[in-house]
C-alpha positions as CSV (number, residue, x, y, z in Angstrom):
1,M,-2.6,95.4,-52.5
2,K,-0.9,95.0,-49.4
3,K,-3.8,96.2,-47.1
4,L,-6.0,93.6,-49.1
5,I,-3.2,90.6,-48.8
6,L,-3.0,91.7,-44.8
7,I,-6.7,91.6,-44.4
8,A,-7.1,88.5,-45.9
9,A,-4.4,87.1,-43.8
10,L,-5.5,88.3,-40.4
11,F,-9.2,86.7,-41.5
12,I,-7.6,83.5,-42.6
13,S,-5.7,83.3,-39.2
14,G,-8.7,84.3,-37.2
15,V,-11.0,81.7,-38.9
16,I,-8.4,78.7,-38.3
17,F,-7.6,80.2,-34.7
18,G,-11.3,80.4,-34.0
19,K,-11.8,77.0,-35.3
20,T,-9.0,75.8,-33.4
21,S,-10.3,77.5,-30.1
22,M,-13.7,75.7,-30.9
23,N,-12.3,72.4,-31.4
24,T,-10.2,72.7,-28.1
25,E,-13.4,73.7,-26.2
26,N,-15.3,70.7,-27.7
27,Q,-12.5,68.0,-27.0
28,S,-12.5,69.3,-23.5
29,K,-16.4,68.4,-23.0
30,K,-17.1,64.6,-22.0
31,M,-20.5,64.3,-22.8
32,E,-22.5,61.7,-21.3
33,I,-26.1,60.6,-20.9
34,A,-28.1,59.4,-17.8
35,S,-31.7,58.5,-17.3
36,F,-33.6,58.6,-14.2
37,G,-37.5,58.0,-13.1
38,A,-37.9,59.6,-10.0
39,G,-41.9,60.0,-10.1
40,C,-43.4,62.7,-12.4
41,F,-40.9,63.8,-15.1
42,W,-41.7,67.6,-14.5
43,C,-40.1,67.7,-11.0
44,V,-37.2,65.5,-12.2
45,E,-36.5,67.8,-14.9
46,A,-36.7,71.1,-13.0
47,I,-34.2,69.6,-10.5
48,F,-31.7,68.5,-12.9
49,Q,-32.1,71.4,-15.3
50,E,-30.3,73.4,-12.5
51,L,-27.2,71.2,-12.1
52,N,-23.9,72.7,-13.0
53,G,-22.4,70.6,-16.1
54,V,-25.9,69.2,-17.0
55,E,-26.5,70.8,-20.8
56,K,-30.0,69.2,-21.6
57,V,-32.7,67.4,-19.9
58,E,-35.5,65.8,-21.9
59,S,-38.9,64.3,-20.4
60,G,-39.8,61.1,-21.7
61,Y,-41.0,57.7,-21.5
62,M,-38.8,54.3,-21.1
63,G,-38.9,50.7,-20.1
64,G,-42.0,49.9,-21.4
65,E,-43.4,47.6,-24.2
66,T,-45.4,50.0,-26.6
67,K,-44.1,51.8,-29.1
68,N,-44.3,55.8,-29.6
69,P,-46.2,55.8,-26.3
70,T,-48.5,58.8,-25.9
71,Y,-48.6,60.7,-22.2
72,K,-52.4,59.2,-21.8
73,E,-51.4,55.7,-22.8
74,V,-48.4,55.7,-20.2
75,C,-50.5,57.1,-17.6
76,S,-52.8,54.2,-18.1
77,G,-50.1,52.2,-16.5
78,E,-50.9,49.5,-19.2
79,T,-47.6,50.8,-21.4
80,G,-45.2,49.5,-18.9
81,H,-43.1,52.7,-19.3
82,A,-41.7,54.9,-16.7
83,E,-41.7,58.8,-16.9
84,I,-38.0,59.6,-17.0
85,C,-35.8,62.4,-17.9
86,Q,-32.8,61.7,-20.2
87,I,-29.9,63.8,-18.9
88,T,-27.1,65.2,-21.0
89,Y,-24.1,66.2,-19.2
90,D,-20.3,66.9,-19.2
91,A,-18.8,64.3,-17.1
92,N,-16.0,66.5,-16.7
93,L,-17.7,69.1,-14.9
94,I,-20.2,66.7,-12.9
95,S,-20.0,63.0,-12.3
96,F,-22.8,60.1,-12.7
97,E,-22.1,59.7,-8.6
98,E,-23.0,63.2,-8.1
99,L,-26.2,63.0,-10.2
100,L,-26.8,59.7,-8.4
101,E,-26.6,61.4,-5.3
102,V,-29.0,64.4,-6.4
103,F,-31.2,61.3,-7.7
104,W,-31.6,59.5,-4.5
105,Q,-32.1,62.7,-2.2
106,T,-34.7,64.5,-4.0
107,H,-37.3,61.8,-4.2
108,N,-38.8,58.6,-2.1
109,P,-37.0,55.6,-3.4
110,T,-38.7,53.3,-0.8
111,T,-42.3,53.9,-2.3
112,L,-43.0,51.1,-4.9
113,N,-44.9,52.8,-8.1
114,R,-45.5,55.8,-5.7
115,Q,-44.5,59.3,-5.6
116,G,-46.6,61.4,-2.9
117,A,-50.0,61.7,-4.5
118,D,-48.6,60.1,-8.0
119,V,-49.7,56.3,-8.1
120,G,-48.8,54.0,-10.9
121,T,-45.9,52.1,-12.7
122,Q,-45.3,55.1,-14.6
123,Y,-44.0,56.6,-11.4
124,R,-41.5,54.2,-10.3
125,S,-37.9,54.7,-8.8
126,A,-35.7,53.9,-11.8
127,V,-31.9,54.0,-12.9
128,F,-32.1,53.1,-16.6
129,Y,-28.0,52.9,-17.2
130,H,-26.0,53.2,-20.5
131,S,-23.0,51.3,-19.5
132,E,-21.4,48.6,-17.0
133,E,-20.0,51.7,-15.0
134,Q,-23.2,53.6,-14.5
135,K,-24.5,49.8,-13.6
136,R,-21.7,49.3,-11.0
137,L,-22.1,52.7,-9.5
138,A,-25.8,52.4,-9.2
139,L,-25.6,49.2,-7.5
140,E,-22.9,50.2,-5.5
141,Y,-24.7,53.3,-4.1
142,K,-28.0,51.7,-3.5
143,E,-26.2,49.4,-1.4
144,K,-24.6,51.4,0.5
145,L,-28.0,53.8,1.3
146,N,-29.6,50.4,2.4
147,K,-26.9,49.7,4.7
148,S,-26.7,53.3,6.1
149,G,-30.0,53.1,7.3
150,A,-31.0,56.4,5.5
151,W,-34.1,55.2,4.8
152,D,-36.6,53.3,7.3
153,D,-37.8,51.0,4.5
154,P,-35.7,49.1,2.0
155,I,-34.9,51.1,-1.5
156,V,-36.8,49.8,-4.2
157,T,-35.1,51.8,-7.1
158,E,-35.0,49.4,-10.0
159,I,-31.6,49.3,-11.8
160,T,-32.0,48.3,-15.5
161,P,-30.3,48.7,-19.0
162,A,-31.8,51.8,-20.8
163,S,-33.7,50.6,-23.5
164,K,-35.8,52.7,-26.3
165,F,-36.6,56.7,-25.3
166,Y,-39.3,58.2,-26.2
167,I,-39.5,61.8,-25.9
168,A,-42.7,63.2,-24.3
169,E,-44.9,66.0,-26.1
170,N,-43.8,69.1,-26.4
171,Y,-45.9,70.6,-23.5
172,H,-43.9,68.5,-21.0
173,Q,-40.6,69.8,-21.9
174,D,-39.0,72.7,-19.8
175,Y,-42.5,72.2,-17.8
176,F,-42.0,73.9,-14.5
177,N,-40.3,77.4,-16.3
178,N,-42.9,77.3,-18.4
179,N,-45.9,76.9,-16.1
180,S,-44.7,78.2,-13.0
181,N,-47.9,79.3,-11.7
182,Q,-49.7,76.3,-12.5
183,P,-51.1,74.6,-9.2
184,Y,-49.1,70.9,-9.4
185,C,-45.9,73.5,-9.9
186,S,-46.7,75.9,-6.9
187,F,-47.8,73.3,-4.3
188,V,-45.3,70.6,-5.3
189,I,-42.5,71.5,-7.7
190,K,-41.4,74.8,-6.0
191,P,-41.2,73.5,-2.4
192,K,-39.2,70.6,-3.6
193,M,-36.9,73.0,-5.8
194,E,-36.2,75.3,-2.6
195,K,-35.3,72.3,-0.4
196,F,-33.2,71.0,-3.1
197,K,-31.5,74.4,-3.9
198,K,-30.2,74.7,-0.2
199,V,-28.7,71.1,-0.2
200,F,-26.9,71.3,-3.2
201,K,-26.0,75.1,-3.6
202,D,-22.6,74.3,-4.4
203,K,-23.6,72.3,-7.4
204,L,-25.9,74.5,-8.8
205,K,-25.4,76.6,-12.4
């Protein structure tokens, strides 16, 4: 009987302490969301997935008028949406400023509605902010970059409030990891990833 009581006590204390530990772990996280458009969302997703502190990256559409748009509709340029990635991150591990740094260094923010061979309003450079603090930081960072002369041409990145996010079709999610041998991934995303990993090696998982 004493053994049963001891086992029960150990089990209960283990559950309690286990829950306490899990709760402490959850409380130590400060989960926030960032939404960026920087051309094809396959490239953006592949890059931000690699950052320490980023827990989830979802490809989708934002900034348009059409409800529940499909990829085909967005590609027509008639819905007004941009291809974006919605990034869930732990602000205790990576800051919004650091995400902005990666965002602006991994695409060309001076080409209006274009990234390389991808042309159309759906490929526009955009920061969709979720708070006044994100807005302030994005505007300040953009102004600082323009003044620094980092780019020969002015930055055309739009900075607008986040609107309804429509997650893209399943086959767009985790695209680079699932389709690394596809020509676009081999010739466009892979070289970009190699350069990114060299520049931001201290921020990788």
